[in-house]
N, C-alpha and C positions, 0 to 999 in steps of 0.2 A: 463641630465636625459633622459631615453629612451622614445620615443614617444609611443611605444607599448610594452606590456608585454604579452608573451604567457604562459599561465598556462596549462600544460598538466598533466592530472591525469590518470594514468594507473590503473583504478579502477579494483580491484580484483587481480592484479598481485603480490602484496606483499605476502610473506609466511615466515614460520619459518622452520629451519632445523629439521629433525626428525631422531633420532638415529645416528647423526653425518653425515647424507647424505646432499649433497648440496641442496639449495632451487632451484625451477625451474629457477629463474633468474640467479642464480650462474651457473647452468648447461648449460643454453642456450648460443648460439653464438650470442652476441648482440654488434657488433662493434660500432654502432652509439650511443646507450645508454651508452656504456662503455666510449666512447670519451666524451660525455657530462658530465658524472660523474667525469672523470679525470680532466676536466677543471673547474668544479664547486665546490660547497660545498655540503657536505652530512651530514645528521642527521636524527634523529627520531622525530616524531611529534605526540603528543596526540591530535587528532582532536576534540573530544568532552570531554570525560573523560574516566577513566579506566574501567568503568562499562557499557558504552554505545558504542557499535561498530558503527562506522559511516556507513550509507548507502549512495547511490550515491547522494540523494537529500540533506540530512542533512550535509554530508561531503562537498559537493560543496558549501553550504552556508558558512561553516567555512573557507574553502580555499579562499573564496572571501571576507573574513573579517567580516562576520556577526556571532554573537554568536548564535548558534542553540538553546541553552537553552532559550534564550530570544526571538528569532525571528521565530523559526521553527514552522510552523502550519501544516505540513504534505503535502503529495502530493495531497490529495483529494481536498482541497480548492485551491491550486495552479493550478492544472490541470483543475479543475472544472471552475475556473474563466477564464482560458485561452480558453476553448472551449465554453464558454457562458452559462454554467449551473448556475452560480452564477450571479444574476442581482441585485446589490446593489440599494436600493431605490425602488424596485418593490412592496414592501409591502407584499410579500409572503416569509414566512420563508423557508430557504433552507439550507440543510447540505449536504456536498459532501464528499465522501469517495473513496479511491482507493480500487479496488477489484481484486481478481484473479478468473478466472473460474476454478471450481474444481469439482471433482466427488467423491461420497461416496457410498460404498457398505456396508451397515450395517450388512448384513448376513455374508460377508466375512471379516469384520473388516478391510476394506481397505479404505484409504483416499488418493486420488491423489490431492495435493494442487494446482497443475498447469496443470490440464488435457488438457487445450486448447493448450499446446505446440505441441500437435499432430494434431491440426486442421489447415486447410488452412485458409487464410483470408476470403474466400467466406463462408466456413463452419462456421467460427466464427460469421460472420454477419448474417447467417441464424439462428444460435442459438439465437442471441440477438433479431432478429426480432420475433422469437417465444415467447421469454420471454415478449417482449413489448406487443404482441398481447394477451397473455393468462394470464398474471399476472396483478392483479389490487389491489390497496390499497384504493379504493374509500370508502369501508365500514369503514375505519379508518380516513376518511376525508382527505386523502393525495394522492399524485401522485409521480411519479418518472421519471427521465430521465436516460438512461444508454447508454454507448458507450464502445466499445472494440477495442483494438489495440495490436500489438506486440504479437500475438498468444494467450497468456493467461491473459493479463492485461486489465483493464478497469477502468472506473469511473462511479459511480452511485451518483445521486443527488436526495434526497427526498425533496418534497415540501409540505408545509402545509399552506393554505391561511389564517387560522384563529388562529393558535396557534404557539408558538415559538418551535424551535428545538435546539438541542445541540450536539456538538461533544464529550461531556464528557461521552463516553460509552466505553465498552471494545471491544476487537477484537473477532471475531468468529474463527480466525485462531488458532488452538491449538499449533502451533509451535512458536508463538510469544506472549509475554505478553507486556502490556503497562507500561512503566516507564516514568512518566511525559508525554511529547509529543511524545516519541519515542517508536518504537516497538523493543523489545529485544528478541533474540532467547532463547527458553527454551531448556535445555539439554534433557529433556524427555517430551513427549507430547502424548496425546491421539490420536487414529486413527479415530477421529470423530470431526465434527465442534462443537465449544462451543456456548452456548447461549450468546447473547449480553446482557450485564447488564449495568445499569446506574452507572456512577462513582460519580455523584452528586445527592443529594437528592432534585431534582427539577422536576417539571412537564415536562419541556423541555427534560431533559435527559431520563426520564422514557418513554416519548412519542417516542423519537428517538429509544431507544432500542426495543420498541414494533414494530416499523416500520421495523427495520432491521430484527428481528426474523420472522416477517410475510413474508418479501420478501424472505428470505433464504428458508423458508418452502415452499412457494408457487412456487418459481422458480424451486425448486427441483422436483416438481410434473408435470412440463411441459413435455409432451411426447417427448422422444428423447433428453431431455435437460441434459446437464452435469453441469448445473449451480445449485449447491445445497449446496456449503459449504464455499465459501470464498468470501469476497469481500466488506466490506464497511467501516471501520472507524479507523483512528488513530488520532483523536480528535482536539479540537480548536474551536473557535467561529463558524467557518464555517465547522468544522469537520476535525480533523486530521486523521491520517490514521491507525487506528488499522485495519489490514486486516481482512475483513469479507469474508468468502466464499460466493459466490453468485451462 
């Protein structure tokens, strides 16, 4: 038995032929991949199910042997725990969501769901510093931590010292809808962020939706801010990751 197994996922490389033309992998010159394929076994794999396209996080779980339907909690709690936003046993309720930095022009009917792709790392950090300085949820009895990375991506954690919070809320990203714990692309979507709504009839879910909507509205009002439409939740006890614009 091999001591090591290398699992290489060419995320996003797969495709289907259109009108009889070859796929990009069929067209490209790939001597090393061709050699591996010729010496190995080939087949098709349904990673989650026919209705849920795998993303890099849920797909990786499946390839490593975990059933995403059972174990997937979303990037929010995974990454929030990794950077220290989630502190089990602290006595403070916390819910973490993955977010995108987005911009919305209501007058022009334009929504850029990943506006920060055009920002440098320094500009992104300046934007986040402005949001931290000028946005408060204290009137709702809550606080938040936020971080950004990879140009348009980030994590936000909402904290409430006295009341529970819940990841059972909808996404504010109009391009995705929540199916179980997963975000699934919509074929058609509005050019505006959606309100976050509770998916469970509980005070915790209603409170979390209120915090998300307050943050989205208040961050959009920060002068010079492009944080106004995406970024906070695709659910789970700690909050999965419906993408909320922020």
